[in-house]
C-alpha positions as CSV (number, residue, x, y, z in Angstrom):
1,M,96.6,105.1,109.6
2,A,99.5,106.8,110.1
3,I,100.9,106.3,106.4
4,G,97.5,107.6,105.4
5,T,96.8,111.1,107.4
6,T,100.5,112.1,107.4
7,I,100.6,112.2,103.8
8,A,98.5,115.6,104.1
9,E,100.1,116.7,107.2
10,P,98.4,120.2,108.3
11,S,102.0,121.6,109.1
12,T,103.5,121.0,105.9
13,I,101.6,119.6,102.8
14,L,98.1,121.1,103.3
15,P,99.1,124.7,103.5
16,L,101.0,124.3,100.3
17,I,98.2,122.9,98.7
18,V,96.0,125.4,99.7
19,N,98.0,128.2,98.8
20,Y,98.4,126.6,95.3
21,F,95.0,127.0,94.6
22,G,95.1,130.8,96.1
23,G,93.6,130.3,99.4
24,S,94.6,133.0,102.0
25,S,96.6,132.6,105.1
26,M,93.2,132.8,107.0
27,L,92.0,129.7,104.8
28,V,95.3,127.9,105.5
29,G,94.5,128.4,109.4
30,L,91.0,127.1,108.7
31,F,91.8,124.2,107.0
32,A,94.5,123.2,109.5
33,A,92.1,123.4,112.4
34,L,89.6,121.3,110.5
35,L,92.0,118.4,109.8
36,R,93.3,118.7,113.3
37,G,90.1,118.7,115.1
38,G,86.8,120.0,113.6
39,A,84.8,118.0,116.0
40,V,83.9,119.9,119.2
41,I,80.2,119.4,120.4
42,V,80.0,116.3,118.8
43,Q,82.1,114.8,121.1
44,L,79.8,115.4,123.9
45,F,77.1,114.2,121.9
46,A,79.0,110.8,121.4
47,A,79.8,110.6,125.1
48,F,76.1,111.1,125.8
49,H,75.2,107.8,123.8
50,A,78.5,106.1,124.6
51,Q,78.2,106.1,128.4
52,S,75.6,103.3,128.1
53,Y,77.4,101.3,125.2
54,K,78.5,98.1,126.4
55,L,80.7,97.5,123.1
56,M,82.1,100.6,121.2
57,M,83.5,98.6,118.2
58,P,80.6,98.1,115.8
59,Y,80.0,102.1,116.0
60,L,83.9,102.7,115.1
61,R,84.0,100.6,112.2
62,R,81.3,102.8,110.8
63,I,83.2,105.9,111.4
64,F,86.2,104.1,109.6
65,F,84.3,103.8,106.5
66,V,83.2,107.7,106.7
67,R,86.7,108.7,107.3
68,F,87.9,106.7,104.3
69,L,85.0,108.0,102.1
70,S,86.0,112.0,102.6
71,W,89.7,111.4,102.3
72,F,89.1,109.6,98.9
73,F,86.5,112.4,98.1
74,I,89.1,115.4,98.6
75,G,91.7,113.5,96.1
76,A,88.9,112.7,93.6
77,A,87.8,116.6,93.4
78,I,91.2,117.8,93.1
79,L,91.8,115.9,90.1
80,L,88.3,116.7,88.8
81,F,88.2,120.3,89.2
82,G,91.9,121.3,89.6
83,K,93.4,124.5,89.1
84,D,90.3,125.3,86.6
85,Y,87.8,125.6,89.2
86,P,90.1,126.6,92.3
87,N,87.1,127.9,94.3
88,I,85.3,124.4,93.7
89,T,88.6,122.6,94.7
90,L,89.1,124.5,97.9
91,A,85.2,124.2,98.9
92,S,85.5,120.3,98.2
93,I,88.6,120.1,100.3
94,G,87.1,121.8,103.0
95,F,84.0,120.0,103.0
96,G,86.0,116.6,103.1
97,L,88.2,117.9,105.8
98,F,85.3,118.7,107.8
99,I,83.5,115.2,107.2
100,F,86.9,113.6,108.1
101,S,87.2,115.9,111.3
102,F,83.7,115.6,112.4
103,S,83.5,111.9,112.5
104,A,86.8,111.9,114.5
105,G,84.6,113.4,117.3
106,F,82.7,110.1,117.7
107,A,85.8,107.8,117.0
108,A,88.1,109.4,119.7
109,I,85.3,108.7,122.2
110,Y,85.0,105.0,121.2
111,F,88.8,104.4,120.5
112,R,89.9,105.8,124.3
113,E,87.1,103.9,125.7
114,I,88.5,100.5,124.0
115,M,92.1,101.4,125.0
116,A,90.9,102.0,128.7
117,K,89.1,98.6,128.5
118,I,92.1,96.5,127.2
119,F,95.1,97.8,129.2
120,S,95.9,98.7,132.7
121,H,96.9,102.3,133.5
122,K,100.6,101.6,133.7
123,F,100.8,99.6,130.9
124,R,98.6,102.0,128.8
125,G,101.6,104.4,128.6
126,K,103.7,102.2,127.4
127,T,101.1,100.8,124.8
128,M,100.5,104.4,123.4
129,A,104.4,104.8,123.1
130,Y,104.8,101.6,121.2
131,R,101.6,102.5,119.1
132,Q,103.3,106.3,118.3
133,F,106.6,104.5,117.7
134,F,105.0,102.7,114.9
135,S,103.2,105.4,113.7
136,G,106.1,107.5,113.3
137,A,107.6,104.9,111.4
138,G,104.2,105.0,109.1
139,G,104.8,108.5,108.7
140,L,108.7,107.8,107.7
141,L,107.4,106.1,104.7
142,S,104.5,108.8,104.0
143,G,107.2,111.3,104.0
144,A,109.1,109.1,101.1
145,L,106.0,108.6,99.3
146,A,104.8,112.3,99.3
147,A,108.2,113.1,98.1
148,W,107.9,110.7,95.2
149,I,105.0,111.6,94.2
150,L,105.4,115.2,94.6
151,E,108.6,115.1,92.3
152,S,107.0,112.6,89.8
153,F,103.8,114.6,89.1
154,D,103.0,118.1,88.3
155,A,100.6,120.2,90.7
156,P,97.5,119.7,91.1
157,Q,97.6,116.2,89.8
158,S,100.3,115.2,92.4
159,Y,98.1,116.6,95.3
160,G,95.2,114.6,94.3
161,Y,97.3,111.3,93.8
162,L,98.4,112.0,97.8
163,F,94.8,111.8,98.9
164,I,93.8,109.0,96.9
165,I,96.6,106.7,97.5
166,S,96.7,107.6,101.1
167,S,93.2,106.8,101.5
168,F,93.4,103.3,100.4
169,I,96.5,102.7,102.6
170,M,94.6,104.3,105.6
171,A,91.9,101.9,105.1
172,L,94.3,99.0,105.7
173,G,95.0,100.4,109.2
174,Y,91.1,100.7,109.7
175,I,90.6,97.0,108.9
176,A,93.1,96.0,111.2
177,F,92.0,97.9,114.1
178,A,88.5,96.9,113.5
179,L,89.6,93.3,114.3
180,V,90.6,94.0,117.7
181,D,88.7,92.0,120.4
182,E,87.0,94.5,122.7
183,P,85.9,93.3,126.2
184,I,82.4,93.7,127.3
185,K,81.9,96.7,129.8
186,E,79.7,95.9,132.8
187,E,80.0,99.1,134.5
188,V,78.0,101.7,132.4
189,S,76.1,104.5,133.2
190,K,72.1,105.1,132.5
191,K,71.9,107.5,129.7
192,E,69.9,110.7,130.7
193,R,66.6,111.4,128.8
194,S,68.0,114.2,126.9
195,F,71.1,115.6,125.6
196,K,70.4,119.1,127.4
197,E,70.2,117.2,130.7
198,F,73.5,115.6,129.9
199,L,75.2,118.5,129.2
200,K,73.9,120.0,132.3
201,N,75.0,117.0,134.4
202,S,78.3,117.3,132.5
203,Y,78.9,120.9,133.3
204,A,78.1,120.0,137.3
205,I,81.1,117.3,137.0
206,L,83.6,120.0,135.3
207,K,82.6,122.5,137.8
208,A,83.2,120.2,140.9
209,D,86.6,118.6,139.9
210,K,89.1,120.9,140.3
211,N,91.9,118.6,138.8
212,L,89.9,118.0,135.7
213,Q,89.5,121.9,135.3
214,I,93.2,122.3,135.8
215,Q,93.8,119.6,133.3
216,V,91.7,120.7,130.8
217,T,93.0,124.4,130.7
218,T,96.8,123.2,130.8
219,F,96.2,121.1,127.4
220,L,94.0,123.6,125.8
221,L,96.6,126.1,126.2
222,A,99.5,123.7,125.2
223,Y,97.8,123.8,122.0
224,G,98.9,127.5,121.6
225,Y,101.8,126.5,119.1
226,L,99.1,125.7,116.4
227,I,98.8,129.7,116.3
228,A,102.1,129.4,114.5
229,L,102.6,125.8,113.1
230,P,100.7,125.6,110.0
231,F,102.7,129.0,108.8
232,I,106.4,128.0,109.8
233,I,106.5,126.0,106.4
234,L,105.1,129.1,104.3
235,D,107.9,131.1,106.5
236,A,110.3,128.7,105.5
237,Q,109.1,128.9,101.7
238,Q,110.1,132.5,101.4
239,K,113.3,132.0,103.2
240,I,114.8,129.0,101.2
241,E,114.1,126.7,98.3
242,L,111.6,124.2,99.1
243,D,111.3,121.5,96.3
244,G,109.5,118.2,96.7
245,V,112.4,116.4,98.5
246,A,112.8,119.1,101.2
247,I,109.2,119.0,102.0
248,G,109.2,115.3,102.0
249,S,112.3,115.5,104.5
250,L,110.5,118.0,106.9
251,I,107.8,115.5,107.3
252,T,110.3,112.8,107.6
253,I,112.2,114.3,110.3
254,Q,109.3,115.2,112.2
255,M,108.3,111.8,112.4
256,V,111.6,110.7,113.4
257,G,111.1,113.2,116.4
258,A,108.0,111.4,117.4
259,M,109.1,107.9,116.8
260,L,112.7,108.5,118.9
261,S,110.6,110.8,121.6
262,N,108.4,107.8,122.4
263,F,111.2,105.8,124.0
264,L,111.1,108.5,126.7
265,W,107.5,109.3,126.9
266,G,107.1,105.5,127.3
267,N,109.5,105.0,130.2
268,L,108.1,108.2,131.7
269,S,104.5,107.3,131.5
270,G,105.4,103.6,132.4
271,N,106.6,104.9,135.9
272,G,103.7,107.0,136.3
273,R,105.3,110.4,135.7
274,N,102.7,111.8,133.3
275,R,103.2,115.3,134.7
276,L,106.8,115.4,133.5
277,T,105.6,114.3,130.2
278,A,103.5,117.1,130.1
279,K,106.1,119.7,131.2
280,L,108.8,118.4,128.7
281,S,106.3,118.2,125.7
282,I,105.3,121.9,126.2
283,F,109.0,123.2,126.7
284,F,109.7,121.3,123.5
285,Q,106.9,123.5,121.6
286,I,108.4,126.7,123.0
287,V,112.2,125.9,121.9
288,A,110.6,125.0,118.6
289,I,108.7,128.3,118.0
290,V,111.6,130.2,119.5
291,L,113.8,128.6,117.0
292,A,111.5,129.5,114.1
293,F,112.2,133.4,114.6
294,N,115.3,133.4,113.1
295,G,115.3,130.1,110.8
296,S,117.2,130.6,107.8
297,S,118.5,127.0,106.7
298,L,116.7,123.7,105.8
299,Y,119.0,122.1,108.8
300,E,117.5,124.5,111.3
301,Y,113.7,124.0,110.0
302,M,114.5,120.1,110.5
303,I,115.3,120.6,113.9
304,I,112.1,122.8,114.6
305,F,109.9,119.8,112.9
306,F,112.0,117.2,115.1
307,L,110.7,119.1,118.4
308,V,107.4,119.6,116.9
309,G,107.3,115.7,116.4
310,A,108.4,115.1,119.5
311,S,106.2,117.1,121.6
312,M,102.8,116.3,119.9
313,D,103.4,112.6,120.8
314,G,104.5,113.5,124.4
315,S,101.5,115.8,124.9
316,R,98.9,113.1,123.5
317,I,100.2,110.6,125.8
318,A,100.3,112.8,129.2
319,S,96.6,113.9,128.4
320,S,95.2,110.7,127.6
321,N,96.9,108.9,130.5
322,L,95.9,111.8,132.8
323,I,92.3,112.1,132.0
324,L,91.9,108.0,132.2
325,K,93.4,108.0,135.6
326,I,91.4,110.8,137.3
327,A,88.0,109.6,135.6
328,P,85.6,107.2,137.5
329,V,85.1,104.2,135.5
330,E,81.4,104.6,134.8
331,K,81.7,108.0,133.8
332,R,85.3,107.7,131.8
333,P,83.3,108.5,128.5
334,V,82.1,111.7,130.0
335,Y,85.2,112.9,131.6
336,I,86.9,111.8,128.1
337,A,84.7,113.9,126.2
338,L,84.8,117.0,128.4
339,Q,88.5,117.2,128.1
340,M,88.6,116.3,124.2
341,N,85.7,118.8,124.0
342,I,87.3,121.8,125.7
343,V,90.8,121.1,124.6
344,S,89.6,120.8,120.8
345,L,88.9,124.5,120.9
346,G,92.8,124.9,120.9
347,M,92.8,123.0,117.5
348,F,91.3,126.5,115.8
349,F,94.2,128.4,117.2
350,S,95.6,128.0,113.8
351,I,92.5,130.1,112.6
352,I,93.9,132.9,115.2
353,G,97.3,132.4,113.8
354,G,95.9,133.1,110.0
355,V,94.2,136.3,110.9
356,I,97.5,137.6,112.8
357,L,99.5,136.9,109.9
358,H,97.1,138.3,107.5
359,Y,97.1,141.9,109.6
360,L,100.2,141.8,111.1
361,N,103.6,139.8,110.7
362,Y,105.5,136.5,111.9
363,T,106.9,138.2,114.8
364,V,103.5,138.8,116.3
365,L,102.7,135.3,115.4
366,Y,105.3,133.5,116.9
367,S,105.3,135.6,120.2
368,S,101.6,135.2,120.4
369,A,102.4,131.1,120.3
370,I,105.2,131.4,122.7
371,L,102.9,133.6,125.4
372,M,100.3,131.1,125.3
373,L,102.6,128.1,125.9
374,L,104.1,129.8,128.8
375,G,100.7,129.9,130.2
376,A,100.3,126.0,129.4
377,L,103.7,125.3,131.1
378,Y,103.0,127.3,134.6
379,L,99.5,125.1,135.0
380,S,101.4,122.0,134.1
381,F,103.3,122.1,137.4
382,K,99.8,121.8,139.3
383,L,98.4,118.8,137.2
384,R,97.7,115.9,139.3
385,D,99.2,112.6,138.5
């Protein structure tokens, strides 16, 4: 799965694809937001139904099939319309990314519920670290494959081949995960009579739980790095020469950062130190954005993307484990959905970044991201572990 999705990584290749077809910085931000998390309200809708499910896997398998089709569609559209019809191509990419991300709103709820059922709290952190380590290994292969395709074929055919080839690789991961033996959940909640009633009850839970409020706000602000991240590669392209090998190298180094960091995150989380994991992840993000201010060589950008890879995996482990720790078993899908639903708004910060860059400059862009991350770092000291 990691090999498939990393090929169109929203901080490297995706901005270059959108830029190739004439898309503005605002469109780059929009597409990056779609790929990272276009599913917001759908997560609550998924939880509304999922709270009464004893098994999640039958529904997750359907989502896997939809995600495969949407990813394959993007590649086919690029090959079919290409540069001759750039507007149609960009619209097709946007549509495919929307379906891919929209379906992820359901998948995220089902996936985390399955993880919570299979693994104990302390071992879950180690498990996620192992999972992310091998995802990083898949990302390394993805970077090498992307570099080879970009060097072997001319654009836009190379971009189309990236999506089509990666969709079939991704499908192998989906098939593997679909074979997981999921236990039946006995403690389930009775579904409300309507979605409106569910939203009302969910708001009451959020309003009553102070720990949930702090946690949600912390990880929402922690997405502040996305204000700048999709545009760092465009800034680098203006400062240094980026060929296919260089782009592949940046993807690879980001995955190396993710892989190696999981030794640290797994150890911390396994010892119940998820708060420290969150703090370090946010700190790494701040350092990466600060370095982007004056980046002027490929090696400096390698350090930046290394830190980005490490911080993303750390934040993911911390947020996933902290929410499963504070959530009551019978209301776990609701707690997961509340956090993901609100925090997912941060995935649209790249749109704000696109607007800032369109009207202002990179200095304001990077400064805005750093200020938001400092707010997240402050709140992280109030998290409950």
